[in-house]
C-alpha positions in Angstrom: 74.9 -82.2 122.3 76.0 -79.6 119.8 75.5 -80.1 116.1 78.2 -78.9 113.7 77.5 -75.6 112.1 79.3 -76.4 108.8 78.3 -79.1 106.3 80.8 -81.9 105.5 82.9 -81.4 102.4 84.0 -83.8 99.7 87.0 -82.8 97.7 86.6 -79.3 99.0 82.9 -79.0 97.9 80.1 -78.9 100.4 76.9 -80.9 100.1 74.8 -77.9 98.9 77.1 -77.1 96.0 77.2 -80.8 95.0 73.4 -81.1 95.0 72.9 -77.9 93.0 75.4 -79.2 90.4 73.6 -82.5 90.1 70.2 -80.6 89.7 71.6 -78.3 87.0 73.1 -81.3 85.1 69.8 -83.2 85.4 67.8 -80.2 84.0 70.2 -79.8 81.1 69.3 -81.3 77.7 70.8 -84.6 76.9 71.8 -83.2 73.5 73.9 -80.4 75.1 77.2 -82.4 74.8 76.6 -83.4 71.2 79.2 -80.9 69.7 81.9 -82.2 72.0 81.1 -85.8 71.1 81.0 -85.1 67.3 84.4 -83.4 67.5 85.9 -86.5 69.1 84.3 -88.7 66.4 85.7 -86.3 63.7 89.2 -86.5 65.2 89.0 -90.3 65.4 87.8 -90.6 61.8 90.6 -88.3 60.7 93.1 -90.6 62.4 91.6 -93.7 60.8 91.5 -92.1 57.4 95.1 -91.0 57.7 96.1 -94.5 58.7 94.3 -96.0 55.7 96.0 -93.5 53.4 99.5 -94.6 54.6 98.8 -98.2 53.4 100.1 -97.0 50.0 103.6 -96.5 51.6 103.8 -100.3 52.1 103.3 -100.8 48.4 105.9 -98.2 47.6 108.4 -100.0 49.8 107.7 -103.4 48.2 107.9 -101.9 44.7 111.2 -100.3 45.4 112.6 -103.6 46.7 111.4 -105.5 43.7 112.7 -102.9 41.3 116.2 -102.7 42.7 116.4 -106.5 43.1 115.6 -106.8 39.4 118.2 -104.2 38.6 120.9 -106.2 40.5 119.7 -109.4 38.8 119.7 -107.9 35.3 123.1 -106.3 35.8 124.5 -109.6 37.0 123.1 -111.4 33.9 124.2 -108.9 31.4 126.9 -106.4 32.6 127.1 -104.7 29.2 123.8 -102.9 29.6 124.2 -102.2 33.4 124.5 -98.4 32.7 121.2 -98.4 30.7 119.5 -100.5 33.5 120.6 -98.0 36.1 119.0 -95.2 34.1 115.7 -97.1 33.9 115.9 -98.0 37.6 116.4 -94.3 38.6 113.4 -93.3 36.5 111.3 -96.1 38.1 112.6 -95.0 41.5 111.4 -91.4 40.9 108.0 -92.4 39.7 107.5 -94.8 42.6 108.6 -92.2 45.1 106.1 -89.8 43.6 103.4 -92.2 44.7 104.7 -92.1 48.2 104.7 -88.3 48.2 101.2 -88.1 46.8 100.0 -90.5 49.6 101.7 -88.4 52.2 100.1 -85.3 50.7 96.7 -87.0 51.1 97.5 -87.9 54.7 98.4 -84.3 55.6 95.3 -83.0 53.8 93.2 -85.4 55.9 94.8 -84.5 59.2 95.2 -80.7 58.8 92.6 -79.5 56.3 
């Protein structure tokens, strides 16, 4: 009976190349893959930090809702000063939106700096 002259292959690799790859990985230091692992932890922590920084946007949305709701309530109670109330509301809107822009700036600094 004849024995086959070639060794069996698994996914296109023969047994000798698989064994040599296993030996080289076993001889390698366990700390060799530390930079790749730390980079993935860094990327994950950036995402968590950016998500935490966007919590301020929920406060901005709630603040704008309360502010414009109060504007409508005040204008309905006293229509004579509605024009003055709109000026105050627009000033409050600008200051509240500046908080949103600062929080987005922090998010972009966390992600891309």
